[in-house]
C-alpha positions in Angstrom: -9.4 24.4 -21.3 -13.0 24.6 -21.7 -15.1 23.6 -18.3 -18.2 22.2 -19.4 -21.3 20.1 -17.5 -20.5 16.1 -17.2 -22.3 13.5 -19.0 -21.2 11.5 -16.3 -24.1 9.8 -14.4 -23.9 11.2 -10.6 -21.9 8.7 -8.4 -23.6 7.7 -4.9 -24.3 10.5 -2.8 -25.6 13.0 -4.7 -26.0 14.5 -7.9 -23.9 16.8 -10.6 -25.4 19.8 -9.0 -24.0 19.4 -5.8 -20.6 21.9 -6.6 -17.4 23.0 -5.0 -19.3 25.2 -3.3 -20.7 22.4 -0.8 -17.5 20.5 -0.1 -16.2 21.3 3.4 -13.7 19.8 5.2 -14.0 21.3 9.0 -13.6 25.5 8.2 -12.2 25.3 4.5 -14.0 24.2 1.5 -12.5 20.8 -0.3 -11.9 22.7 -3.7 -9.0 20.9 -4.8 -7.6 17.2 -4.1 -3.6 16.5 -4.5 -3.1 13.0 -5.6 -0.2 10.8 -5.7 -0.4 7.8 -7.5 2.1 5.9 -10.0 3.8 6.6 -13.2 2.8 2.7 -14.4 -0.3 1.9 -14.6 1.0 -1.3 -12.8 -0.7 -5.1 -13.1 -4.0 -5.3 -12.1 -6.6 -3.5 -14.5 -8.4 -2.3 -11.4 -5.5 -0.2 -10.6 -6.2 1.7 -14.5 -9.8 1.5 -13.4 -9.8 3.1 -9.9 -7.8 6.3 -11.3 -10.5 7.0 -14.3 -12.8 6.7 -11.8 -11.5 8.8 -9.6 -10.5 11.4 -12.7 -14.4 11.5 -13.3 -15.8 11.6 -10.0 -13.3 14.8 -9.0 -14.8 16.5 -12.0 -18.7 15.7 -11.7 -18.0 17.0 -8.2 -16.5 20.4 -9.2 -12.9 19.2 -7.1 -9.5 20.5 -9.2 -7.2 17.5 -9.4 -4.0 18.8 -8.2 -1.1 16.4 -9.0 1.9 15.6 -10.7 2.0 16.6 -14.0 2.7 13.6 -15.7 0.4 11.8 -18.6 1.9 8.1 -18.0 0.9 5.8 -15.6 -2.1 5.9 -12.9 -1.0 9.3 -13.1 -2.3 10.6 -16.5 -5.0 8.0 -16.4 -6.8 10.0 -13.7 -5.3 13.3 -15.4 -7.3 12.4 -18.8 -10.4 10.9 -17.4 -11.1 14.6 -15.1 -10.5 16.3 -18.3 -12.5 14.2 -20.5 -15.4 14.5 -17.8 -15.4 18.6 -17.8 -13.1 18.7 -15.0 -9.8 21.2 -13.5 -6.8 19.7 -13.5 -3.4 21.5 -12.4 0.1 19.3 -12.9 3.0 20.1 -10.9 5.7 18.4 -12.4 10.0 18.8 -12.1 11.9 19.7 -15.0 14.0 16.2 -14.7 11.0 14.7 -14.9 9.1 16.0 -17.8 10.8 13.2 -20.3 10.5 10.5 -18.2 7.1 11.1 -16.9 6.0 13.3 -20.1 4.1 16.2 -19.3 0.6 15.7 -19.9 -1.2 18.5 -22.5 -4.5 20.5 -22.0 -4.0 21.2 -18.5 -5.8 23.7 -16.9 -1.9 24.7 -15.5 1.2 23.6 -16.1 3.9 24.4 -13.2 7.3 23.3 -13.9 9.3 23.5 -11.2 13.2 22.7 -10.5 13.1 20.4 -7.7 11.0 17.7 -5.8 10.9 19.7 -2.5 9.1 22.6 -4.8 7.1 20.2 -6.5 5.8 18.5 -3.2 5.2 22.3 -1.3 3.7 23.8 -4.4 1.3 20.8 -4.6 0.0 21.3 -0.8 0.1 24.4 -1.2 -2.2 24.4 -3.6 -4.6 21.0 -2.5 -7.5 21.1 0.4 -7.2 17.8 1.0 -4.9 14.8 -0.2 -5.3 11.5 -1.7 -3.1 8.3 -2.6 -3.7 5.7 -5.0 -1.3 2.6 -5.9 2.0 3.5 -6.7 5.7 2.9 -5.8 8.3 4.6 -4.0 7.9 7.8 -5.3 4.0 7.7 -4.3 4.9 6.4 -0.9 8.0 9.8 -0.9 4.9 11.6 -1.5 2.6 10.5 0.9 5.0 10.1 3.7 6.2 13.4 3.5 2.4 14.4 3.9 2.5 12.1 7.1 5.3 14.0 8.2 4.0 17.5 8.2 0.9 16.3 9.5 2.4 14.8 12.7 4.6 18.1 13.0 1.4 20.4 12.6 2.7 21.5 9.5 -0.8 21.3 7.5 -4.1 19.9 9.1 -5.6 18.8 5.5 -7.2 15.1 5.5 -4.7 12.1 4.2 -6.8 9.2 2.3 -5.6 5.7 1.3 -7.7 4.8 -1.8 -6.5 1.1 -3.7 -8.0 -2.3 -4.6 -7.6 -6.0 -2.8 -5.8 -4.4 -0.1 -3.5 -2.0 -1.7 -2.8 0.0 1.6 -2.6 -2.6 4.0 0.5 -3.2 4.5 1.4 0.4 5.4 -1.6 0.7 7.8 -0.2 -2.3 9.2 3.2 -1.1 9.3 2.4 2.1 11.1 0.6 0.4 13.9 4.0 -1.5 14.6 6.0 1.9 14.5 3.5 3.2 17.3 3.1 0.1 18.7 6.8 -0.6 19.3 7.1 3.2 21.0 8.6 5.3 18.2 5.6 7.4 17.4 2.6 8.5 19.2 -0.3 5.3 19.7 -2.6 7.0 17.1 -0.2 7.1 14.5 -2.1 5.0 11.9 -4.6 7.4 12.5 -3.2 10.3 10.6 -3.6 8.2 7.3 -7.9 7.2 6.3 -8.0 4.3 4.3 -11.3 4.0 2.5 -13.0 0.9 1.4 -13.7 2.3 -2.5 -14.3 5.6 -4.4 -18.1 5.5 -2.9 -16.6 6.3 0.9 -14.8 9.3 -0.9 -17.4 10.7 -2.3 -19.7 11.0 1.0 -16.6 12.3 2.4 -16.4 15.4 -0.4 -20.2 16.0 0.4 -20.0 15.1 4.0 -16.7 15.8 5.1 -17.5 14.5 8.5 -19.0 11.6 7.5 -17.8 8.1 8.1 -16.8 5.4 5.7 -18.5 2.2 5.9 
């Protein structure tokens, strides 16, 4: 796929000249973001708009989008928006889902694996940070495995939650409840950082130690 300068206006927090070379998380460059999201668009059009704006933002910032490889739902919307803005997109899809999720055409890379576990392991290996936007139980499966691996020290990548209308509030409440009941460390809910909007994500990409507003 040809890489080009995006004509999209720069999101808040910088300008298109800010590239992946400026994006650092601790000592690690944020050159790629792993996206977990739904294979359906959801009822609220705001979810699809968020996915499209996210894909564009990553392209403008020069951050590779790593995702599940599907063309349907929020997955496909984010991928196509990123490619349309000149971004690099990597899809990783299990063979058994190539029909139901419809493998997205035109990606920089499409990696076909045999199992869901292989997919998750490879997605983690190819990304520097993790973001979940609205999705269903598949999204939750991927997110909870990321949280588990983070708690066990298997990775130290940032995990961010982004959604409209308080989408992730029940999850953060549940994590706090689990910790309060003594089944997890008191800071369990800090493993995943809820973001108030795309502007907060943009600030974190440009200045990873900044706190969201």
